C-alpha positions as CSV (number, residue, x, y, z in Angstrom):
1,M,-7.3,-14.1,15.8
2,S,-7.0,-14.7,12.0
3,D,-4.5,-12.9,9.9
4,R,-6.7,-13.5,6.8
5,M,-8.5,-10.3,5.6
6,H,-12.1,-10.2,4.4
7,P,-12.6,-7.9,1.4
8,I,-15.5,-5.5,2.1
9,P,-18.5,-5.8,-0.4
10,F,-18.7,-2.9,-2.8
11,P,-22.1,-1.6,-1.5
12,Q,-20.8,-1.5,2.0
13,L,-17.7,0.4,0.9
14,L,-20.0,3.0,-0.6
15,N,-22.2,3.2,2.5
16,W,-19.1,3.5,4.7
17,I,-17.6,6.4,2.6
18,K,-21.0,8.2,2.4
19,A,-21.7,7.9,6.2
20,E,-18.3,8.7,7.4
21,Y,-17.8,11.7,5.2
22,H,-21.3,13.0,6.2
23,D,-20.6,12.6,9.9
24,E,-16.9,13.2,10.2
25,G,-15.8,14.9,7.0
26,S,-13.2,12.1,6.5
27,V,-12.9,9.0,4.4
28,F,-11.5,5.8,6.0
29,G,-10.0,8.0,8.8
30,C,-8.4,10.4,6.4
31,H,-9.4,14.0,7.1
32,K,-6.7,15.7,5.1
33,I,-8.5,15.5,1.8
34,Y,-6.8,16.7,-1.4
35,T,-8.6,18.4,-4.2
36,A,-6.8,18.3,-7.5
37,D,-7.0,20.9,-10.3
38,P,-8.3,18.7,-13.2
39,D,-6.7,21.1,-15.7
40,R,-3.3,20.5,-14.2
41,Y,-2.0,17.1,-15.1
42,T,0.9,15.2,-16.6
43,E,0.3,12.7,-19.4
44,F,1.6,9.3,-18.5
45,L,1.3,6.1,-20.6
46,G,-1.8,7.4,-22.3
47,G,-3.4,8.4,-19.0
48,K,-3.4,11.6,-16.8
49,L,-1.7,12.1,-13.5
50,E,-3.1,15.0,-11.4
51,T,-0.1,14.5,-9.1
52,L,3.1,12.6,-9.6
53,V,3.1,10.6,-6.4
54,G,1.1,7.7,-4.9
55,P,1.5,4.5,-2.9
56,A,3.9,1.8,-3.9
57,A,3.2,-1.9,-4.3
58,G,2.7,-3.1,-0.8
59,P,0.3,-2.9,2.1
60,H,-1.1,0.4,0.9
61,T,-2.4,-1.1,-2.3
62,Q,-3.7,-4.5,-1.3
63,L,-7.3,-3.7,-0.4
64,A,-9.9,-1.3,-2.0
65,Q,-10.1,0.9,1.1
66,N,-6.3,1.3,1.2
67,I,-6.3,2.6,-2.4
68,V,-9.2,5.0,-1.6
69,A,-7.3,6.4,1.4
70,G,-4.3,7.0,-0.8
71,Y,-6.5,8.8,-3.4
72,V,-8.3,11.1,-1.0
73,C,-4.9,12.2,0.5
74,G,-3.6,13.1,-2.9
75,G,-2.1,10.0,-4.5
76,R,-2.8,9.6,-8.2
77,I,-0.4,6.8,-9.3
78,F,-1.1,3.4,-7.7
79,E,1.4,0.6,-8.0
80,L,-0.9,-2.2,-7.1
81,K,0.4,-5.0,-4.8
82,T,2.3,-7.7,-6.7
83,V,0.4,-10.8,-7.7
84,Q,2.1,-14.1,-8.4
85,V,1.0,-17.7,-9.1
86,L,1.5,-18.5,-5.4
87,D,-1.5,-16.8,-3.7
88,G,-4.1,-16.9,-0.9
89,E,-3.6,-19.6,1.7
90,D,-0.8,-21.2,-0.4
91,L,1.3,-18.2,0.3
92,K,2.8,-18.5,3.8
93,V,3.7,-15.1,5.4
94,N,5.2,-15.2,8.9
95,K,3.7,-12.5,11.2
96,P,4.4,-9.8,12.2
97,C,5.8,-8.9,8.8
98,I,6.5,-5.1,9.0
99,L,9.0,-3.2,11.1
100,A,9.1,0.5,10.2
101,E,10.3,2.3,13.4
102,D,13.5,3.7,11.8
103,E,14.8,2.3,8.6
104,A,12.2,-0.2,7.6
105,Y,12.1,-4.0,7.1
106,N,9.5,-6.5,5.9
107,C,9.2,-10.2,5.2
108,E,6.3,-10.2,2.8
109,W,6.3,-9.6,-1.0
110,S,3.0,-10.2,-2.8
111,T,-0.7,-10.0,-2.2
112,E,-2.0,-12.3,0.6
113,L,-5.3,-12.5,-1.1
114,T,-6.1,-14.9,-3.9
115,I,-5.5,-13.5,-7.4
116,Q,-9.2,-13.3,-8.0
117,Q,-9.8,-11.5,-4.7
118,A,-7.0,-9.1,-5.6
119,F,-8.5,-8.4,-9.0
120,E,-11.9,-7.7,-7.5
121,E,-10.3,-5.3,-4.9
122,Y,-8.7,-3.4,-7.8
123,V,-11.9,-3.2,-9.7
124,K,-13.8,-2.0,-6.6
125,A,-11.1,0.6,-6.0
126,W,-11.3,1.8,-9.6
127,F,-15.0,2.4,-9.3
128,L,-14.6,4.1,-5.9
129,L,-12.0,6.5,-7.2
130,N,-14.2,7.4,-10.1
131,F,-17.0,7.9,-7.6
132,L,-14.9,10.1,-5.2
133,A,-13.6,12.2,-8.1
134,V,-17.1,13.2,-9.0
135,E,-19.1,13.0,-5.8
136,L,-16.6,14.9,-3.6
137,D,-15.3,16.9,-6.6
138,L,-11.7,15.8,-5.9
139,G,-10.5,15.9,-9.6
140,A,-11.2,14.4,-13.0
141,Q,-12.5,10.9,-13.4
142,D,-9.5,10.0,-15.5
143,G,-6.9,11.9,-13.3
144,F,-5.2,8.8,-11.9
145,V,-3.4,5.7,-13.2
146,F,-3.2,2.1,-12.0
147,N,0.1,0.3,-12.5
148,M,-0.1,-3.5,-12.0
149,S,2.8,-5.4,-10.6
150,V,3.4,-9.1,-11.4
151,G,6.2,-11.6,-10.6
152,Y,8.3,-13.6,-10.3
153,D,9.1,-15.9,-13.2
154,L,7.8,-16.5,-16.8
155,A,6.1,-19.8,-16.0
156,G,4.1,-18.2,-13.2
157,I,3.2,-15.1,-15.3
158,Q,2.0,-17.3,-18.1
159,S,-0.1,-19.5,-15.7
160,P,-3.9,-19.2,-16.4
161,K,-4.7,-17.3,-13.2
162,V,-2.0,-14.7,-13.6
163,D,-2.7,-14.4,-17.3
164,G,-6.4,-14.0,-16.5
165,F,-5.6,-11.2,-14.0
166,I,-3.5,-9.3,-16.6
167,E,-6.2,-9.6,-19.3
168,G,-8.9,-8.5,-16.8
169,M,-6.9,-5.5,-15.8
170,K,-6.5,-4.6,-19.5
171,D,-10.2,-4.9,-20.1
172,A,-12.6,-5.7,-17.3
173,S,-15.8,-5.1,-19.2
174,Q,-16.8,-8.8,-19.4
175,T,-15.9,-9.7,-15.8
176,A,-18.6,-10.3,-13.3
177,I,-17.1,-7.9,-10.7
178,F,-17.0,-5.0,-13.2
179,R,-20.7,-5.5,-14.2
180,K,-21.7,-5.9,-10.5
181,C,-20.0,-2.8,-9.3
182,K,-21.5,-0.8,-12.2
183,E,-25.0,-2.1,-11.3
184,Q,-24.5,-1.4,-7.6
185,L,-23.2,2.1,-8.2
186,L,-26.2,2.9,-10.4
187,D,-28.4,1.6,-7.6
188,F,-26.6,4.0,-5.2
189,L,-27.2,7.1,-7.3
190,P,-30.3,8.3,-5.4
191,R,-28.0,8.9,-2.4
192,C,-25.6,11.0,-4.5
193,K,-25.4,14.7,-4.9
194,R,-23.1,15.0,-8.0
195,M,-22.7,11.5,-9.4
196,T,-25.1,10.7,-12.3
197,A,-25.7,7.7,-14.6
198,E,-23.7,9.5,-17.3
199,H,-20.7,9.5,-14.9
200,V,-21.1,5.8,-14.2
201,E,-21.4,4.9,-17.9
202,A,-18.2,6.9,-18.4
203,I,-16.1,4.6,-16.1
204,S,-13.6,2.9,-18.4
205,P,-13.2,-0.9,-18.2
206,H,-9.6,-0.5,-19.2
207,L,-8.0,-0.3,-15.7
208,C,-4.4,-0.7,-16.8
209,N,-2.1,-0.7,-19.9
210,N,1.2,-0.8,-18.0
211,I,3.0,-3.1,-15.6
212,S,5.9,-3.1,-13.1
213,M,7.8,-6.3,-13.6
214,S,9.4,-7.8,-10.5
215,T,11.8,-10.7,-10.3
216,M,13.3,-12.5,-7.3
217,H,16.9,-11.6,-6.4
218,G,19.1,-13.9,-8.3
219,C,16.9,-14.1,-11.4
220,P,19.2,-14.6,-14.5
221,A,19.4,-11.8,-17.1
222,G,18.1,-14.1,-19.8
223,E,14.9,-14.9,-17.8
224,I,14.3,-11.3,-17.1
225,E,14.6,-10.4,-20.7
226,R,12.2,-13.2,-21.7
227,I,9.6,-12.1,-19.2
228,A,9.9,-8.4,-20.4
229,R,9.6,-9.3,-24.1
230,Y,6.6,-11.5,-23.4
231,L,4.8,-8.8,-21.4
232,M,5.5,-6.1,-24.0
233,K,4.8,-8.1,-27.1
234,E,2.3,-10.8,-26.2
235,K,0.4,-8.8,-23.6
236,G,0.8,-5.4,-25.3
237,L,1.9,-3.7,-22.1
238,N,4.1,-0.7,-21.3
239,L,6.7,-1.9,-18.9
240,Y,8.8,-0.7,-16.0
241,L,11.5,-3.1,-14.9
242,K,12.2,-3.1,-11.2
243,C,16.0,-3.1,-10.6
244,N,17.8,-4.1,-7.4
245,P,20.2,-2.1,-5.3
246,T,22.8,-4.9,-5.8
247,L,23.7,-3.3,-9.1
248,L,25.9,-1.0,-7.1
249,G,28.1,-3.9,-6.0
250,Y,28.9,-5.0,-2.4
251,D,31.7,-2.5,-1.7
252,K,29.7,0.5,-2.7
253,V,26.6,-0.5,-0.7
254,R,28.8,-1.3,2.3
255,E,30.5,2.1,2.0
256,I,27.1,3.9,1.9
257,M,25.7,1.9,4.8
258,D,28.7,2.5,7.0
259,G,28.9,6.2,6.1
260,L,25.3,6.7,7.3
261,G,26.1,4.9,10.6
262,F,24.2,1.8,9.7
263,D,27.2,-0.5,10.0
264,Y,25.1,-3.0,12.0
265,I,23.0,-3.8,8.9
266,Q,24.5,-7.1,7.6
267,F,24.5,-8.7,4.1
268,T,26.8,-11.0,2.2
269,R,28.9,-10.8,-1.0
270,E,27.2,-13.9,-2.1
271,Q,23.9,-12.2,-2.7
272,F,25.6,-9.6,-4.9
273,D,27.5,-12.3,-6.9
274,N,24.2,-14.2,-7.5
275,D,22.2,-11.2,-8.6
276,L,22.1,-9.4,-11.9
277,Q,25.5,-7.8,-12.6
278,Y,25.7,-4.2,-13.8
279,P,27.3,-4.9,-17.2
280,D,24.6,-7.5,-17.9
281,A,21.9,-5.1,-16.7
282,V,23.2,-2.4,-19.2
283,V,23.0,-4.8,-22.1
284,L,19.6,-6.1,-20.9
285,I,18.1,-2.6,-20.6
286,R,19.5,-1.4,-23.9
287,N,18.0,-4.5,-25.6
288,L,14.6,-3.8,-24.0
289,M,14.6,-0.1,-24.9
290,N,15.2,-1.0,-28.6
291,Y,12.6,-3.8,-28.5
292,A,10.0,-1.5,-27.0
293,K,10.7,1.1,-29.7
294,E,10.1,-1.5,-32.4
295,L,6.8,-2.4,-30.8
296,G,5.7,1.2,-30.2
297,Q,5.6,0.5,-26.4
298,H,7.0,2.4,-23.5
299,F,9.9,0.9,-21.5
300,G,11.6,2.2,-18.4
301,V,13.1,1.1,-15.1
302,K,11.8,1.4,-11.5
303,L,14.3,2.2,-8.8
304,T,14.5,0.2,-6.7
305,N,13.4,-3.0,-5.2
306,T,13.9,-3.6,-1.5
307,F,17.2,-4.9,-0.3
308,P,17.6,-8.3,1.5
309,V,19.6,-8.2,4.7
310,K,20.1,-10.5,7.7
311,K,17.7,-10.5,10.6
312,L,18.6,-7.9,13.1
313,R,17.1,-8.0,16.6
314,G,14.5,-10.8,16.2
315,E,11.4,-8.6,15.8
316,L,10.5,-10.2,12.5
317,P,10.4,-14.0,12.2
318,D,12.3,-14.6,8.9
319,E,16.0,-15.0,8.8
320,T,16.2,-12.8,5.7
321,I,14.3,-9.5,5.8
322,Y,13.9,-6.8,3.2
323,M,15.2,-3.3,3.9
324,S,13.5,-0.1,2.7
325,G,13.1,3.5,3.9
326,R,15.8,6.0,4.6
327,T,18.6,3.5,4.2
328,L,17.3,2.5,0.7
329,L,17.1,6.1,-0.4
330,P,20.9,6.7,-1.1
331,L,21.1,3.2,-2.7
332,S,18.2,3.9,-5.1
333,L,19.5,7.3,-6.0
334,S,23.0,6.0,-6.6
335,V,21.6,3.3,-9.0
336,A,19.6,6.1,-10.7
337,E,22.7,8.2,-11.1
338,M,24.7,5.3,-12.5
339,L,22.0,4.4,-15.1
340,S,21.3,8.0,-16.0
341,R,25.0,8.5,-16.9
342,E,25.1,5.2,-18.8
343,F,22.1,6.1,-20.9
344,D,22.8,9.9,-21.2
345,G,19.6,10.7,-19.3
346,K,17.4,9.1,-21.9
347,L,16.3,6.0,-19.9
348,P,12.8,6.7,-18.4
349,M,12.8,6.1,-14.6
350,S,10.2,5.8,-12.0
351,Y,11.1,5.9,-8.3
352,C,10.5,4.0,-5.1
353,G,13.1,4.1,-2.4
354,G,12.7,6.2,0.7
355,A,10.9,9.2,-0.6
356,N,9.2,11.5,1.9
357,A,7.8,15.0,2.1
358,Q,11.3,16.5,2.7
359,N,13.0,15.0,-0.3
360,I,10.3,14.3,-2.8
361,A,10.5,17.6,-4.7
362,D,14.3,17.2,-5.0
363,I,13.9,13.7,-6.4
364,L,11.3,14.9,-8.9
365,E,13.6,17.8,-10.0
366,T,16.2,15.2,-11.2
367,G,13.6,14.1,-13.9
368,I,12.5,10.9,-12.3
369,Y,8.8,10.4,-12.2
370,P,6.3,9.2,-11.0
371,I,7.3,8.5,-7.4
372,T,5.7,5.9,-5.3
373,V,6.0,5.6,-1.5
374,C,5.6,2.8,1.1
375,T,7.8,3.1,4.2
376,D,7.0,6.7,5.0
377,L,3.2,5.9,5.0
378,L,3.8,3.3,7.6
379,K,4.9,5.9,10.2
380,P,2.6,8.0,12.4
381,G,0.3,10.1,10.2
382,G,0.0,7.3,7.7
383,Y,-1.7,8.3,4.5
384,H,-1.7,11.9,5.7
385,R,2.0,12.0,5.1
386,L,1.1,11.5,1.4
387,N,-0.9,14.6,1.6
388,S,2.1,16.6,2.8
389,M,4.2,15.3,-0.1
390,V,1.5,16.3,-2.6
391,L,1.2,19.8,-1.1
392,N,5.0,20.2,-1.4
393,L,5.0,19.1,-5.0
394,D,2.2,21.6,-5.8
395,K,4.7,24.3,-5.0
396,S,7.1,23.0,-7.7
397,D,6.9,24.0,-11.3
398,F,8.6,20.8,-12.5
399,K,7.5,19.7,-15.9
400,P,8.9,16.3,-17.0
401,D,10.6,16.2,-20.4
402,G,11.5,12.5,-20.4
403,T,15.1,12.9,-19.4
404,T,17.0,12.6,-16.1
405,N,19.8,14.7,-14.8
406,A,22.8,12.6,-13.7
407,D,24.6,15.5,-12.1
408,A,21.5,16.4,-10.0
409,L,21.1,12.7,-9.0
410,G,24.8,12.5,-8.1
411,H,24.6,15.6,-5.9
412,L,21.4,14.4,-4.2
413,A,22.9,10.9,-3.6
414,A,26.1,12.4,-2.2
415,T,24.2,14.7,0.1
416,L,22.2,11.9,1.5
417,C,25.3,9.6,1.8
418,G,27.4,12.1,3.7
419,P,27.1,13.6,7.2
420,A,24.0,15.6,6.2
421,G,22.2,12.4,5.4
422,R,22.7,10.9,8.9
423,G,20.1,11.0,11.5
424,A,19.7,9.8,15.1
425,K,18.6,6.2,15.4
426,V,15.1,5.7,16.8
427,H,14.7,3.7,19.9
428,R,11.2,2.5,20.6
429,K,9.6,2.3,24.0
430,P,9.7,-1.4,25.2
431,R,6.5,-3.3,25.1
432,A,4.6,-3.1,28.4
433,E,4.6,-6.2,30.5
434,Q,1.0,-5.8,31.6
435,V,-1.5,-6.3,28.8
436,D,-4.2,-3.7,29.5
437,C,-4.5,-1.8,26.3
438,V,-8.3,-1.3,26.6
439,G,-8.2,0.1,30.1
440,H,-4.9,1.8,29.9
441,C,-5.2,3.7,26.6
442,K,-7.7,6.4,27.8
443,T,-6.3,9.3,25.7
444,V,-6.9,7.5,22.4
445,C,-4.0,9.2,20.6
446,G,-5.0,7.7,17.3
447,S,-1.5,6.7,16.2
448,C,-2.6,3.2,15.6
449,V,-5.5,4.5,13.5
450,T,-3.6,6.8,11.2
451,L,-0.7,4.4,10.4
452,C,-2.7,1.2,9.8
453,P,-2.3,0.6,6.0
454,N,-5.5,-1.5,6.0
455,R,-7.6,1.0,8.0
456,A,-8.3,-1.7,10.6
457,N,-8.3,0.6,13.6
458,V,-11.0,3.3,13.9
459,V,-11.9,5.8,16.5
460,I,-15.5,5.8,17.6
461,I,-17.6,7.7,20.2
462,A,-19.1,5.4,22.7
463,G,-21.0,6.8,25.7
464,G,-19.7,10.3,24.9
465,A,-16.1,9.2,25.1
466,K,-13.6,8.2,22.4
467,Q,-12.6,4.6,22.1
468,M,-10.4,2.8,19.5
469,L,-12.0,-0.2,17.9
470,H,-10.0,-2.9,16.0
471,L,-11.6,-4.5,12.9
472,D,-10.4,-8.1,12.7
473,G,-11.6,-8.6,9.1
474,M,-9.4,-5.8,7.8
475,C,-6.2,-6.9,9.8
476,N,-3.5,-9.2,8.6
477,E,-1.4,-8.9,11.8
478,C,1.4,-7.0,10.1
479,G,2.3,-5.5,13.6
480,N,2.8,-1.9,12.4
481,C,0.5,-0.4,15.1
482,A,2.5,-2.2,17.8
483,S,5.8,-0.7,16.5
484,F,4.6,2.9,17.1
485,C,2.3,2.7,20.1
486,P,3.6,5.3,22.5
487,E,2.6,3.1,25.4
488,G,4.5,0.1,24.1
489,R,1.2,-1.8,23.5
490,A,-0.1,-4.0,20.7
491,P,-3.5,-2.5,19.7
492,Y,-4.2,-5.2,17.1
493,L,-4.0,-7.8,19.9
494,E,-5.3,-5.8,22.9
495,K,-8.0,-3.4,21.8
496,I,-11.7,-4.1,21.7
497,T,-12.2,-6.1,18.5
498,L,-15.1,-6.3,16.1
499,F,-15.1,-9.7,14.4
500,C,-16.9,-10.5,11.2
501,T,-18.2,-13.9,12.5
502,E,-18.7,-15.8,15.7
503,E,-16.3,-18.4,14.4
504,E,-13.4,-15.9,14.1
505,L,-14.1,-14.6,17.6
506,M,-13.8,-18.1,18.9
507,Q,-10.4,-18.5,17.1
508,S,-9.0,-15.4,18.8
509,Q,-8.0,-14.3,22.3
510,N,-9.0,-10.7,21.8
511,S,-11.7,-9.1,23.9
512,G,-14.5,-8.1,21.5
513,F,-17.8,-9.0,19.9
514,A,-19.3,-10.4,16.7
515,P,-22.9,-10.2,15.3
516,V,-24.8,-13.5,15.4
517,V,-25.7,-14.4,11.8
518,G,-29.5,-14.5,11.3
519,Q,-30.3,-13.0,14.6
520,H,-31.0,-9.3,14.6
521,N,-29.4,-7.2,17.4
522,Q,-27.7,-10.3,18.9
523,F,-24.0,-10.6,19.6
524,V,-21.5,-13.0,21.0
525,V,-19.0,-11.4,23.3
526,R,-15.6,-12.2,24.8
527,W,-14.8,-10.1,27.9
528,N,-12.3,-10.9,30.6
529,G,-11.8,-14.2,28.9
530,Q,-15.4,-15.2,29.2
531,I,-17.8,-15.9,26.3
532,S,-21.4,-14.7,26.6
533,K,-24.3,-13.6,24.5
534,F,-25.7,-10.0,24.4
535,S,-28.9,-8.5,23.0
536,L,-29.5,-4.8,22.3
537,E,-32.9,-5.4,23.8
538,E,-31.5,-6.0,27.3
539,D,-32.6,-3.3,29.7
540,E,-30.1,-4.2,32.4
541,P,-27.2,-6.0,30.8
542,T,-24.9,-8.0,33.0
543,L,-21.9,-7.4,30.9
544,D,-19.2,-4.7,31.7
545,A,-20.5,-1.3,30.9
546,E,-17.5,-0.5,28.6
547,I,-18.2,-3.3,26.1
548,V,-21.9,-2.6,26.2
549,R,-21.3,1.1,25.3
550,V,-19.1,0.0,22.4
551,I,-21.6,-2.5,21.0
552,R,-24.5,0.0,21.3
553,A,-22.4,2.7,19.7
554,V,-21.4,0.6,16.7
555,S,-24.9,-0.7,16.2
556,R,-26.4,2.8,16.3
557,A,-23.8,5.1,14.7
558,Y,-21.4,2.8,12.9
559,P,-23.4,-0.1,11.4
560,Y,-21.2,0.0,8.2
561,L,-18.3,-1.4,10.3
562,M,-20.1,-4.7,10.6
563,Y,-19.7,-6.7,7.4
564,R,-19.0,-10.2,6.3
């Protein structure tokens, strides 16, 4: 099995959305679809936000279909997955790379695609969100904002491929992918009910005028300032600087972790000593606020980055892993309180650090916005959890005025750091020794479907019964579905798998099938460890009935799942 994902061609994304919504009333497995009031929005960096929440840079903003899933569930701010000069096959990410059962950890940072592929995914997503806004009447065409994220040093950001990415996001009008998507969407209009040529022509080529700047832990203050000044002046971008939880200092972070009962989470004083120090951060931020004012640009901070800790129980392969989720929440809020007091509430802040449906309204009430989320969306329910957040925010009458309330932040941080913030640790069911996910999982609970950030697991009806199908081309083997399987299985390794090509089937051990290129209705199949060929024209197939039912069902009712 390959952990390399295959971006889906734009026409097939359109076909998939159209067919699934017609048949199931869902989009990429998301049936809790949010409709925004186009007259209710918040202006943000020259754009409009119909809601103040969306997915953070990470697995939920790497592929076009992920961004679509976030949009239909109510997200309107999209922090796109970070790009850096090291990309594609040059970027080695050990797998599995995500563990989100309780507090969350990961060992991946930036897009696993090439920079060009990432750019094309973001352009495709931009067109699809415009399409969904009109065709499904989910909001205004300009009711969402893309926020690009780049790292990790000035030399890499100035490299031709990262610079080309930035310029393309600022104005994609002359790029081949923008022109191609526009042409293909115009060709698709006869199948549309609401979308017209006028709507297509109204799609702006200016995807993004703002950036989240990420640097590696340990980056010197001078380098951070040089990068920020370059992005604001030379690239003309509004900028949010991602800050690290280490600004709190070792003793404070240790106190918070121990107070929450997470004394087993280990980190060293050295990583705090080597990271940006709080007094230097204050000078840096003040300099950049003044510089942005001179340029007429917007500057703020994003709180916070993930937090590096030592490997815990061996579930993830790297020695250093990055913590997020509910343990990051009090750290991020504490940094926010500290900076809010330092700058008298006048430092604009965006947030990412353990937000969920229960606390997101309280965070917003402190004056921090917008809020992006990652860890919570990795848990059962997946993107539907974003829908719950949006519905809770709809009940709020919060109207941002550009200031933050340090006292409110302090109260919220104290509440979450004390006994009320504690919660029982989650203990997962051990992995089953017998590998029989296909035959064992008869109930098809759908947990692995909802929480997959890439939408690589889908429920189909085969022979009148539900079955879960795994899509190899959309999977990067992050391992998240295995973490939450109630039967202790690993769906991404054990479920019937649809491969993009025969070659990739041969590289895998999964039971499954792949269409044979150039041969209509012909498939290569692996079943019970044996490779064979199968044709839909066979009247009395010799293959097991289960795999035959699945192949026939996909060919008949779900042809859009087969792509290359």
